[in-house]
Phi, psi and omega in degrees: 000318176297328178286325178291321174302310178301320180300309182305318182295316175305317182293319182294320183298315180295314178302320183289322184292322179287329178276333187265011174290141172253110183252115179240136182276122185267340179207143181284146169277154176213145176276149178292153169296137177262124180230166179279335184283160178281323184290163182143183177286126172294345183100184179204134180275148173290152176248154186225142169259109187251118171253112180256149184287150169279132174245114176258120178247123177240161168253138178227154180263121180231150183256124178233162178270131175233144179297138177275114181242121173252124173243124186260128177231128170282128175245156176216162177271141176223151174266131178227153171277124184242152173292135174250119183243119172248133183243123170253116175275140178297143188280150178291132177264107182240000000 
């Protein structure tokens, strides 16, 4: 249960971090001139300045009310088919 709560907080944190980013394009991109020759300007990719929010996740202990559930289940022995897995590793060819 604790792992599920922690995973949920991490998922929410990642969602907030990805949505809360402030992205500004700092340079325009351009394609290279296309020539039959191999030499020439190689071109330039656009540059971006990304400011992501800081997310601090900490665990704290809280006291909450949970229901006290008692379940009585009658059990009996039964025969069921289960897989039997045998693994044979290949022999070394020397």
